[in-house]
N, CA and C atoms as an extended XYZ file, in Angstrom:
519
Properties=species:S:1:pos:R:3:atomname:S:1:resname:S:1:resid:I:1 pbc="F F F"
N       -76.446        1.000       -8.163 N   MET     1
C       -75.078        1.187       -7.761 CA  MET     1
C       -74.253       -0.055       -8.112 C   MET     1
N       -73.128        0.197       -8.709 N   ALA     2
C       -72.286       -0.903       -9.147 CA  ALA     2
C       -71.571       -1.572       -8.008 C   ALA     2
N       -71.433       -2.875       -8.164 N   ASP     3
C       -70.740       -3.598       -7.090 CA  ASP     3
C       -69.211       -3.328       -7.211 C   ASP     3
N       -68.594       -3.030       -6.105 N   LEU     4
C       -67.143       -2.786       -6.079 CA  LEU     4
C       -66.441       -4.095       -5.716 C   LEU     4
N       -65.408       -4.363       -6.429 N   THR     5
C       -64.624       -5.552       -6.146 CA  THR     5
C       -63.234       -5.111       -5.669 C   THR     5
N       -62.881       -5.620       -4.550 N   ARG     6
C       -61.539       -5.289       -4.044 CA  ARG     6
C       -60.663       -6.514       -4.209 C   ARG     6
N       -59.458       -6.249       -4.675 N   THR     7
C       -58.519       -7.356       -4.889 CA  THR     7
C       -57.287       -7.093       -4.089 C   THR     7
N       -56.836       -8.058       -3.366 N   ARG     8
C       -55.577       -7.914       -2.638 CA  ARG     8
C       -54.552       -8.796       -3.287 C   ARG     8
N       -53.356       -8.219       -3.428 N   SER     9
C       -52.264       -9.032       -3.958 CA  SER     9
C       -51.081       -8.924       -3.042 C   SER     9
N       -50.357       -9.974       -2.947 N   ARG    10
C       -49.162      -10.002       -2.106 CA  ARG    10
C       -47.936      -10.078       -3.036 C   ARG    10
N       -46.975       -9.252       -2.656 N   GLU    11
C       -45.701       -9.367       -3.383 CA  GLU    11
C       -44.926      -10.504       -2.800 C   GLU    11
N       -44.282      -11.194       -3.671 N   GLN    12
C       -43.458      -12.315       -3.220 CA  GLN    12
C       -42.253      -11.777       -2.497 C   GLN    12
N       -41.974      -12.360       -1.343 N   GLU    13
C       -40.796      -11.939       -0.585 CA  GLU    13
C       -39.551      -12.375       -1.298 C   GLU    13
N       -38.518      -11.517       -1.211 N   ALA    14
C       -37.229      -11.856       -1.840 CA  ALA    14
C       -36.649      -13.075       -1.103 C   ALA    14
N       -36.108      -14.004       -1.852 N   PRO    15
C       -35.467      -15.151       -1.184 CA  PRO    15
C       -34.220      -14.677       -0.458 C   PRO    15
N       -33.815      -15.422        0.528 N   PRO    16
C       -32.588      -15.014        1.242 CA  PRO    16
C       -31.399      -15.050        0.221 C   PRO    16
N       -30.451      -14.099        0.390 N   ALA    17
C       -29.307      -14.069       -0.461 CA  ALA    17
C       -28.459      -15.307       -0.302 C   ALA    17
N       -28.094      -15.895       -1.425 N   LEU    18
C       -27.228      -17.114       -1.390 CA  LEU    18
C       -25.806      -16.664       -1.344 C   LEU    18
N       -25.004      -17.338       -0.572 N   LYS    19
C       -23.586      -17.016       -0.449 CA  LYS    19
C       -22.848      -17.131       -1.778 C   LYS    19
N       -23.214      -18.118       -2.592 N   TYR    20
C       -22.596      -18.258       -3.880 CA  TYR    20
C       -22.888      -17.066       -4.737 C   TYR    20
N       -24.127      -16.599       -4.708 N   ASP    21
C       -24.508      -15.449       -5.512 CA  ASP    21
C       -23.767      -14.169       -5.051 C   ASP    21
N       -23.590      -14.026       -3.756 N   MET    22
C       -22.841      -12.906       -3.255 CA  MET    22
C       -21.376      -12.994       -3.681 C   MET    22
N       -20.780      -14.187       -3.626 N   ALA    23
C       -19.379      -14.366       -4.080 CA  ALA    23
C       -19.273      -14.076       -5.579 C   ALA    23
N       -20.249      -14.541       -6.320 N   TYR    24
C       -20.302      -14.302       -7.771 CA  TYR    24
C       -20.384      -12.822       -8.084 C   TYR    24
N       -21.207      -12.136       -7.389 N   GLN    25
C       -21.334      -10.666       -7.559 CA  GLN    25
C       -20.058       -9.935       -7.176 C   GLN    25
N       -19.483      -10.345       -6.083 N   LYS    26
C       -18.234       -9.697       -5.624 CA  LYS    26
C       -17.107       -9.865       -6.628 C   LYS    26
N       -16.996      -11.076       -7.199 N   ARG    27
C       -15.972      -11.347       -8.229 CA  ARG    27
C       -16.240      -10.478       -9.464 C   ARG    27
N       -17.528      -10.376       -9.845 N   GLY    28
C       -17.848       -9.502      -11.007 CA  GLY    28
C       -17.543       -8.066      -10.767 C   GLY    28
N       -17.837       -7.593       -9.547 N   ASP    29
C       -17.525       -6.216       -9.168 CA  ASP    29
C       -16.020       -5.982       -9.221 C   ASP    29
N       -15.201       -6.973       -8.763 N   PHE    30
C       -13.779       -6.830       -8.786 CA  PHE    30
C       -13.271       -6.724      -10.238 C   PHE    30
N       -13.777       -7.567      -11.113 N   ILE    31
C       -13.373       -7.507      -12.528 CA  ILE    31
C       -13.752       -6.194      -13.167 C   ILE    31
N       -15.004       -5.739      -12.920 N   GLU    32
C       -15.422       -4.454      -13.459 CA  GLU    32
C       -14.582       -3.295      -12.966 C   GLU    32
N       -14.253       -3.347      -11.679 N   HIS    33
C       -13.375       -2.295      -11.122 CA  HIS    33
C       -12.042       -2.239      -11.836 C   HIS    33
N       -11.431       -3.412      -12.078 N   GLY    34
C       -10.145       -3.480      -12.764 CA  GLY    34
C       -10.233       -2.996      -14.222 C   GLY    34
N       -11.358       -3.256      -14.876 N   GLU    35
C       -11.563       -2.855      -16.257 CA  GLU    35
C       -11.902       -1.379      -16.427 C   GLU    35
N       -12.479       -0.776      -15.414 N   THR    36
C       -12.980        0.611      -15.581 CA  THR    36
C       -12.252        1.668      -14.707 C   THR    36
N       -11.338        1.228      -13.862 N   SER    37
C       -10.660        2.172      -12.957 CA  SER    37
C        -9.432        2.733      -13.569 C   SER    37
N        -8.843        3.699      -12.870 N   LYS    38
C        -7.652        4.384      -13.299 CA  LYS    38
C        -6.441        3.458      -13.423 C   LYS    38
N        -5.815        3.472      -14.598 N   VAL    39
C        -4.626        2.650      -14.801 CA  VAL    39
C        -3.341        3.498      -14.923 C   VAL    39
N        -3.485        4.795      -14.902 N   LEU    40
C        -2.329        5.702      -14.908 CA  LEU    40
C        -2.428        6.616      -13.711 C   LEU    40
N        -1.395        6.611      -12.906 N   VAL    41
C        -1.309        7.559      -11.801 CA  VAL    41
C        -0.106        8.433      -12.083 C   VAL    41
N        -0.361        9.683      -12.271 N   ARG    42
C         0.701       10.643      -12.592 CA  ARG    42
C         1.359       11.174      -11.302 C   ARG    42
N         2.593       11.469      -11.409 N   ASP    43
C         3.356       12.010      -10.296 CA  ASP    43
C         2.612       13.214       -9.690 C   ASP    43
N         2.089       14.049      -10.577 N   THR    44
C         1.393       15.252      -10.124 CA  THR    44
C         0.040       14.999       -9.405 C   THR    44
N        -0.449       13.747       -9.531 N   ASP    45
C        -1.687       13.358       -8.837 CA  ASP    45
C        -1.494       13.141       -7.342 C   ASP    45
N        -0.256       13.041       -6.893 N   ARG    46
C        -0.008       12.682       -5.524 CA  ARG    46
C         0.895       13.719       -4.831 C   ARG    46
N         0.790       13.786       -3.530 N   GLU    47
C         1.532       14.753       -2.689 CA  GLU    47
C         2.562       14.037       -1.796 C   GLU    47
N         3.631       14.684       -1.484 N   TRP    48
C         4.596       14.159       -0.522 CA  TRP    48
C         3.996       14.265        0.848 C   TRP    48
N         4.328       13.306        1.708 N   GLU    49
C         3.892       13.286        3.114 CA  GLU    49
C         5.055       12.986        4.007 C   GLU    49
N         5.175       13.752        5.057 N   LEU    50
C         6.248       13.471        6.046 CA  LEU    50
C         5.580       12.647        7.175 C   LEU    50
N         6.044       11.401        7.332 N   CYS    51
C         5.460       10.483        8.306 CA  CYS    51
C         6.609        9.897        9.194 C   CYS    51
N         6.242        8.988       10.071 N   ARG    52
C         7.224        8.432       11.002 CA  ARG    52
C         8.386        7.750       10.293 C   ARG    52
N         8.175        7.291        9.059 N   GLN    53
C         9.241        6.601        8.338 CA  GLN    53
C        10.058        7.582        7.476 C   GLN    53
N         9.531        8.755        7.205 N   GLY    54
C        10.259        9.780        6.381 CA  GLY    54
C         9.361       10.400        5.379 C   GLY    54
N         9.920       10.836        4.266 N   HIS    55
C         9.219       11.509        3.176 CA  HIS    55
C         8.711       10.463        2.174 C   HIS    55
N         7.383       10.372        2.078 N   ILE    56
C         6.773        9.321        1.234 CA  ILE    56
C         5.701        9.899        0.344 C   ILE    56
N         5.649        9.395       -0.903 N   LYS    57
C         4.564        9.764       -1.826 CA  LYS    57
C         3.875        8.460       -2.223 C   LYS    57
N         2.598        8.273       -1.811 N   TRP    58
C         1.819        7.118       -2.133 CA  TRP    58
C         1.229        7.192       -3.497 C   TRP    58
N         1.410        6.159       -4.298 N   TYR    59
C         0.756        6.093       -5.622 CA  TYR    59
C        -0.472        5.174       -5.555 C   TYR    59
N        -0.371        4.063       -4.835 N   ILE    60
C        -1.472        3.128       -4.664 CA  ILE    60
C        -1.593        2.832       -3.154 C   ILE    60
N        -2.755        3.060       -2.604 N   LEU    61
C        -3.076        2.734       -1.205 CA  LEU    61
C        -4.550        2.522       -1.162 C   LEU    61
N        -4.950        1.288       -0.874 N   GLU    62
C        -6.328        0.810       -1.145 CA  GLU    62
C        -7.439        1.736       -0.687 C   GLU    62
N        -7.459        2.220        0.530 N   HIS    63
C        -8.572        3.016        1.031 CA  HIS    63
C        -8.406        4.499        0.685 C   HIS    63
N        -7.180        4.943        0.471 N   GLU    64
C        -6.950        6.355        0.149 CA  GLU    64
C        -7.215        6.660       -1.326 C   GLU    64
N        -6.894        5.718       -2.172 N   TYR    65
C        -7.094        5.920       -3.635 CA  TYR    65
C        -7.845        4.780       -4.228 C   TYR    65
N        -9.176        4.637       -3.914 N   PRO    66
C        -9.943        3.513       -4.417 CA  PRO    66
C       -10.206        3.560       -5.929 C   PRO    66
N        -9.883        4.665       -6.560 N   GLU    67
C       -10.128        4.803       -8.004 CA  GLU    67
C        -9.070        4.099       -8.867 C   GLU    67
N        -8.023        3.572       -8.236 N   THR    68
C        -6.983        2.890       -9.027 CA  THR    68
C        -7.364        1.447       -9.292 C   THR    68
N        -6.885        0.924      -10.399 N   ALA    69
C        -7.270       -0.436      -10.836 CA  ALA    69
C        -6.726       -1.532       -9.904 C   ALA    69
N        -5.605       -1.320       -9.292 N   LEU    70
C        -4.984       -2.360       -8.425 CA  LEU    70
C        -5.015       -1.905       -6.970 C   LEU    70
N        -6.094       -2.294       -6.307 N   ASN    71
C        -6.224       -1.872       -4.881 CA  ASN    71
C        -5.624       -2.915       -3.929 C   ASN    71
N        -4.957       -3.914       -4.434 N   ASP    72
C        -4.348       -4.912       -3.585 CA  ASP    72
C        -2.825       -4.788       -3.523 C   ASP    72
N        -2.347       -3.581       -3.834 N   TRP    73
C        -0.933       -3.260       -3.728 CA  TRP    73
C        -0.736       -1.960       -2.944 C   TRP    73
N         0.399       -1.845       -2.323 N   TRP    74
C         0.894       -0.568       -1.833 CA  TRP    74
C         2.051       -0.207       -2.726 C   TRP    74
N         2.019        0.971       -3.334 N   VAL    75
C         3.141        1.423       -4.144 CA  VAL    75
C         3.447        2.876       -3.731 C   VAL    75
N         4.697        3.096       -3.385 N   PHE    76
C         5.052        4.450       -2.922 CA  PHE    76
C         6.508        4.707       -3.194 C   PHE    76
N         6.857        6.025       -3.247 N   VAL    77
C         8.238        6.452       -3.325 CA  VAL    77
C         8.678        6.949       -1.973 C   VAL    77
N         9.855        6.550       -1.608 N   HIS    78
C        10.437        7.049       -0.335 CA  HIS    78
C        11.675        7.879       -0.725 C   HIS    78
N        11.639        9.155       -0.271 N   ASP    79
C        12.772       10.050       -0.481 CA  ASP    79
C        13.577       10.079        0.814 C   ASP    79
N        14.740        9.444        0.798 N   ILE    80
C        15.569        9.362        2.001 CA  ILE    80
C        16.451       10.606        2.001 C   ILE    80
N        16.147       11.568        2.840 N   LYS    81
C        16.937       12.807        2.927 CA  LYS    81
C        18.286       12.504        3.527 C   LYS    81
N        18.290       11.827        4.667 N   LYS    82
C        19.545       11.446        5.290 CA  LYS    82
C        19.449       10.011        5.832 C   LYS    82
N        18.432        9.812        6.718 N   VAL    83
C        18.187        8.485        7.241 CA  VAL    83
C        16.681        8.354        7.528 C   VAL    83
N        16.131        7.210        7.268 N   SER    84
C        14.703        7.002        7.463 CA  SER    84
C        14.470        6.561        8.924 C   SER    84
N        13.193        6.375        9.200 N   GLY    85
C        12.849        5.695       10.454 CA  GLY    85
C        13.205        4.212       10.325 C   GLY    85
N        12.982        3.454       11.375 N   LYS    86
C        13.266        2.058       11.335 CA  LYS    86
C        11.987        1.322       11.739 C   LYS    86
N        11.668        0.283       10.932 N   HIS    87
C        10.494       -0.524       11.290 CA  HIS    87
C        10.684       -1.983       10.968 C   HIS    87
N         9.717       -2.822       11.392 N   ARG    88
C         9.820       -4.241       11.186 CA  ARG    88
C         8.498       -4.747       10.650 C   ARG    88
N         8.646       -5.668        9.672 N   HIS    89
C         7.503       -6.448        9.168 CA  HIS    89
C         8.110       -7.733        8.583 C   HIS    89
N         7.261       -8.569        8.032 N   GLN    90
C         7.707       -9.915        7.603 CA  GLN    90
C         8.346       -9.862        6.220 C   GLN    90
N         8.654       -8.722        5.660 N   GLY    91
C         9.319       -8.626        4.361 CA  GLY    91
C         8.341       -8.764        3.220 C   GLY    91
N         8.839       -9.319        2.106 N   GLY    92
C         7.949       -9.505        0.972 CA  GLY    92
C         7.708       -8.265        0.151 C   GLY    92
N         8.761       -7.426        0.026 N   LEU    93
C         8.599       -6.226       -0.796 CA  LEU    93
C         9.807       -6.036       -1.721 C   LEU    93
N         9.582       -5.242       -2.731 N   VAL    94
C        10.581       -4.912       -3.705 CA  VAL    94
C        10.828       -3.389       -3.649 C   VAL    94
N        12.115       -3.035       -3.615 N   LEU    95
C        12.516       -1.599       -3.666 CA  LEU    95
C        13.317       -1.385       -4.937 C   LEU    95
N        12.850       -0.538       -5.815 N   PHE    96
C        13.623       -0.183       -6.996 CA  PHE    96
C        14.204        1.213       -6.839 C   PHE    96
N        15.521        1.327       -6.914 N   ILE    97
C        16.217        2.581       -6.649 CA  ILE    97
C        16.083        3.481       -7.934 C   ILE    97
N        15.462        4.647       -7.740 N   ILE    98
C        15.233        5.509       -8.928 CA  ILE    98
C        16.173        6.706       -8.925 C   ILE    98
N        16.772        7.025       -7.788 N   GLU    99
C        17.758        8.146       -7.711 CA  GLU    99
C        18.782        7.897       -6.563 C   GLU    99
N        19.978        8.399       -6.778 N   GLY   100
C        20.954        8.460       -5.702 CA  GLY   100
C        21.660        7.145       -5.390 C   GLY   100
N        22.306        7.184       -4.248 N   HIS   101
C        22.950        5.968       -3.731 CA  HIS   101
C        22.936        6.024       -2.189 C   HIS   101
N        22.877        4.866       -1.608 N   GLY   102
C        22.773        4.760       -0.153 CA  GLY   102
C        22.831        3.333        0.279 C   GLY   102
N        22.135        3.049        1.335 N   ALA   103
C        22.149        1.656        1.884 CA  ALA   103
C        20.840        1.419        2.667 C   ALA   103
N        20.565        0.128        2.760 N   THR   104
C        19.444       -0.329        3.604 CA  THR   104
C        20.024       -1.288        4.643 C   THR   104
N        19.758       -1.007        5.905 N   GLU   105
C        20.193       -1.855        6.982 CA  GLU   105
C        19.073       -2.867        7.196 C   GLU   105
N        19.420       -4.170        6.990 N   VAL   106
C        18.427       -5.246        7.159 CA  VAL   106
C        18.914       -6.183        8.253 C   VAL   106
N        18.176       -6.195        9.354 N   ASN   107
C        18.566       -7.019       10.514 CA  ASN   107
C        20.021       -6.870       10.873 C   ASN   107
N        20.500       -5.614       10.860 N   GLY   108
C        21.874       -5.327       11.243 CA  GLY   108
C        22.894       -5.359       10.143 C   GLY   108
N        22.498       -5.922        8.950 N   GLU   109
C        23.436       -6.019        7.832 CA  GLU   109
C        23.183       -4.867        6.875 C   GLU   109
N        24.290       -4.167        6.474 N   LEU   110
C        24.169       -3.004        5.585 CA  LEU   110
C        24.258       -3.458        4.101 C   LEU   110
N        23.252       -3.166        3.339 N   ILE   111
C        23.222       -3.497        1.920 CA  ILE   111
C        23.275       -2.195        1.120 C   ILE   111
N        24.380       -1.943        0.418 N   GLU   112
C        24.515       -0.716       -0.347 CA  GLU   112
C        23.829       -0.835       -1.691 C   GLU   112
N        23.251        0.318       -2.136 N   TRP   113
C        22.580        0.332       -3.457 CA  TRP   113
C        22.796        1.655       -4.142 C   TRP   113
N        22.497        1.673       -5.447 N   GLU   114
C        22.578        2.894       -6.244 CA  GLU   114
C        21.512        2.857       -7.288 C   GLU   114
N        21.329        3.967       -8.004 N   LYS   115
C        20.294        4.142       -9.009 CA  LYS   115
C        20.312        2.951       -9.961 C   LYS   115
N        19.118        2.389      -10.194 N   GLY   116
C        18.983        1.255      -11.100 CA  GLY   116
C        18.995       -0.090      -10.416 C   GLY   116
N        19.380       -0.150       -9.163 N   ASP   117
C        19.436       -1.400       -8.387 CA  ASP   117
C        17.993       -1.785       -7.924 C   ASP   117
N        17.853       -3.031       -7.598 N   CYS   118
C        16.560       -3.532       -7.055 CA  CYS   118
C        16.898       -4.300       -5.779 C   CYS   118
N        16.315       -3.877       -4.681 N   VAL   119
C        16.544       -4.512       -3.386 CA  VAL   119
C        15.300       -5.331       -3.053 C   VAL   119
N        15.547       -6.600       -2.738 N   LEU   120
C        14.433       -7.512       -2.422 CA  LEU   120
C        14.502       -7.831       -0.902 C   LEU   120
N        13.436       -7.572       -0.224 N   LEU   121
C        13.334       -7.972        1.175 CA  LEU   121
C        12.487       -9.231        1.243 C   LEU   121
N        13.103      -10.359        1.432 N   PRO   122
C        12.408      -11.653        1.423 CA  PRO   122
C        11.472      -11.807        2.593 C   PRO   122
N        10.583      -12.753        2.529 N   MET   123
C         9.682      -13.048        3.596 CA  MET   123
C        10.467      -13.725        4.740 C   MET   123
N        10.175      -13.322        5.978 N   ASP   124
C        10.819      -13.894        7.115 CA  ASP   124
C         9.766      -13.923        8.254 C   ASP   124
N         9.380      -15.111        8.737 N   PRO   125
C         8.311      -15.149        9.776 CA  PRO   125
C         8.676      -14.377       11.045 C   PRO   125
N         9.969      -14.194       11.294 N   ASN   126
C        10.434      -13.455       12.503 CA  ASN   126
C        10.446      -11.965       12.289 C   ASN   126
N        10.236      -11.535       11.040 N   GLY   127
C        10.227      -10.116       10.715 CA  GLY   127
C        11.597       -9.655       10.297 C   GLY   127
N        11.591       -8.534        9.578 N   ILE   128
C        12.827       -7.914        9.091 CA  ILE   128
C        12.851       -6.482        9.584 C   ILE   128
N        13.814       -6.163       10.454 N   GLU   129
C        14.018       -4.793       10.880 CA  GLU   129
C        14.858       -4.104        9.831 C   GLU   129
N        14.403       -2.905        9.417 N   HIS   130
C        15.203       -2.206        8.379 CA  HIS   130
C        15.023       -0.684        8.453 C   HIS   130
N        16.050       -0.011        7.992 N   LYS   131
C        16.036        1.432        7.818 CA  LYS   131
C        16.922        1.754        6.651 C   LYS   131
N        16.847        2.990        6.149 N   HIS   132
C        17.493        3.375        4.889 CA  HIS   132
C        18.365        4.624        5.098 C   HIS   132
N        19.483        4.667        4.356 N   TYR   133
C        20.430        5.773        4.434 CA  TYR   133
C        20.705        6.348        3.100 C   TYR   133
N        20.833        7.670        3.038 N   ASN   134
C        21.303        8.386        1.821 CA  ASN   134
C        22.755        8.688        2.013 C   ASN   134
N        23.612        8.173        1.120 N   TYR   135
C        25.042        8.435        1.242 CA  TYR   135
C        25.531        9.630        0.461 C   TYR   135
N        24.659       10.237       -0.311 N   GLY   136
C        25.103       11.376       -1.136 CA  GLY   136
C        24.487       12.689       -0.669 C   GLY   136
N        24.771       13.729       -1.443 N   THR   137
C        24.179       15.054       -1.162 CA  THR   137
C        22.970       15.285       -2.005 C   THR   137
N        22.765       14.433       -3.014 N   GLU   138
C        21.581       14.485       -3.883 CA  GLU   138
C        20.465       13.595       -3.301 C   GLU   138
N        19.249       13.741       -3.792 N   PRO   139
C        18.171       12.874       -3.294 CA  PRO   139
C        18.471       11.414       -3.564 C   PRO   139
N        18.051       10.588       -2.617 N   ALA   140
C        18.067        9.138       -2.789 CA  ALA   140
C        16.613        8.656       -2.666 C   ALA   140
N        16.133        8.127       -3.764 N   LYS   141
C        14.673        7.728       -3.754 CA  LYS   141
C        14.570        6.286       -4.271 C   LYS   141
N        13.659        5.540       -3.649 N   TRP   142
C        13.316        4.233       -4.184 CA  TRP   142
C        11.803        4.123       -4.257 C   TRP   142
N        11.393        3.229       -5.143 N   LEU   143
C         9.968        2.916       -5.364 CA  LEU   143
C         9.682        1.578       -4.775 C   LEU   143
N         8.700        1.486       -3.865 N   ALA   144
C         8.372        0.229       -3.206 CA  ALA   144
C         7.094       -0.367       -3.755 C   ALA   144
N         7.089       -1.713       -3.822 N   PHE   145
C         5.913       -2.497       -4.273 CA  PHE   145
C         5.662       -3.572       -3.188 C   PHE   145
N         4.463       -3.508       -2.611 N   ILE   146
C         4.050       -4.488       -1.625 CA  ILE   146
C         2.686       -5.080       -2.001 C   ILE   146
N         2.638       -6.388       -2.148 N   HIS   147
C         1.384       -7.079       -2.514 CA  HIS   147
C         0.632       -7.391       -1.216 C   HIS   147
N        -0.467       -6.672       -0.964 N   ILE   148
C        -1.139       -6.747        0.346 CA  ILE   148
C        -1.778       -8.118        0.603 C   ILE   148
N        -2.368       -8.824       -0.365 N   PRO   149
C        -2.905      -10.151       -0.071 CA  PRO   149
C        -1.817      -11.106        0.433 C   PRO   149
N        -0.631      -10.966       -0.050 N   THR   150
C         0.500      -11.800        0.445 CA  THR   150
C         0.832      -11.433        1.853 C   THR   150
N         0.875      -10.131        2.142 N   TRP   151
C         1.151       -9.653        3.490 CA  TRP   151
C         0.076      -10.138        4.412 C   TRP   151
N        -1.191      -10.052        3.995 N   ASP   152
C        -2.270      -10.525        4.846 CA  ASP   152
C        -2.173      -12.014        5.075 C   ASP   152
N        -1.806      -12.756        4.098 N   HIS   153
C        -1.723      -14.218        4.179 CA  HIS   153
C        -0.719      -14.646        5.246 C   HIS   153
N         0.398      -13.948        5.358 N   VAL   154
C         1.391      -14.301        6.355 CA  VAL   154
C         1.242      -13.500        7.646 C   VAL   154
N         0.127      -12.762        7.790 N   ALA   155
C        -0.147      -11.961        8.968 CA  ALA   155
C         1.001      -11.030        9.286 C   ALA   155
N         1.480      -10.300        8.272 N   SER   156
C         2.615       -9.406        8.478 CA  SER   156
C         2.281       -8.282        9.431 C   SER   156
N         3.190       -8.091       10.374 N   GLU   157
C         3.066       -7.012       11.332 CA  GLU   157
C         3.617       -5.716       10.667 C   GLU   157
N         3.447       -4.588       11.315 N   LEU   158
C         4.094       -3.332       10.923 CA  LEU   158
C         4.364       -2.555       12.217 C   LEU   158
N         5.650       -2.680       12.686 N   VAL   159
C         5.994       -2.124       13.996 CA  VAL   159
C         7.051       -1.044       13.762 C   VAL   159
N         6.761        0.146       14.244 N   GLN   160
C         7.740        1.270       14.151 CA  GLN   160
C         8.712        1.141       15.322 C   GLN   160
N        10.005        1.135       15.021 N   ILE   161
C        11.029        0.961       16.060 CA  ILE   161
C        11.716        2.305       16.356 C   ILE   161
N        12.078        3.043       15.290 N   GLU   162
C        12.666        4.361       15.401 CA  GLU   162
C        11.897        5.306       14.520 C   GLU   162
N        11.713        6.496       14.933 N   ILE   163
C        10.984        7.514       14.139 CA  ILE   163
C        11.976        8.389       13.409 C   ILE   163
N        11.641        8.695       12.146 N   SER   164
C        12.471        9.597       11.304 CA  SER   164
C        12.781       10.874       12.063 C   SER   164
N        14.058       11.350       12.006 N   GLN   165
C        14.442       12.600       12.623 CA  GLN   165
C        13.668       13.786       12.068 C   GLN   165
N        13.401       13.761       10.782 N   ASP   166
C        12.634       14.877       10.167 CA  ASP   166
C        11.224       14.938       10.741 C   ASP   166
N        10.630       13.780       10.953 N   PHE   167
C         9.235       13.729       11.536 CA  PHE   167
C         9.264       14.178       12.999 C   PHE   167
N        10.291       13.735       13.721 N   GLN   168
C        10.431       14.138       15.126 CA  GLN   168
C        10.536       15.646       15.234 C   GLN   168
N        11.297       16.255       14.361 N   GLN   169
C        11.494       17.731       14.378 CA  GLN   169
C        10.145       18.422       14.016 C   GLN   169
N         9.432       17.890       13.057 N   LYS   170
C         8.166       18.500       12.670 CA  LYS   170
C         7.163       18.395       13.834 C   LYS   170
N         7.124       17.318       14.561 N   MET   171
C         6.186       17.109       15.665 CA  MET   171
C         6.552       17.976       16.861 C   MET   171
N         7.843       18.291       17.029 N   ALA   172
C         8.361       19.093       18.147 CA  ALA   172
C         7.931       20.568       18.019 C   ALA   172
N         7.605       20.988       16.792 N   LYS   173
C         7.215       22.402       16.554 CA  LYS   173
C         5.901       22.742       17.041 C   LYS   173
């Protein structure tokens, strides 16, 4: 009878993950995401939503649309039917008017705008209360751009002060 030899081998344990390696991997994943993700968002890809602020169509919203290349922005169109809700945050956004004419009330001051204008809400540590008005019978729409890392850096709040009349009516049904 042949002698049997048994051999035991141990697998080497994986070393603990190094924080630098994790940071390195995260940066690589970020770059790959930007290079391989969706760079065109078509109007037909998104739906209108009636919310506390009014009628909004989100184009980029980090957790809702992770397939887009820029997940560190909020980009949306706001269709002001008559008057929007009113809210406060620390500012730091750009509104580009794409249709109509109206106004934005910023901390009590009325700023009128029309198609082609660009409204800048600067950063303010005390916050900027604002709401929007449509002065015409046609749609008044603007496109908003908010850089979320900047918002996070200044610990921007988002406080609803008045709710859109359209949303109130929808919720009452």
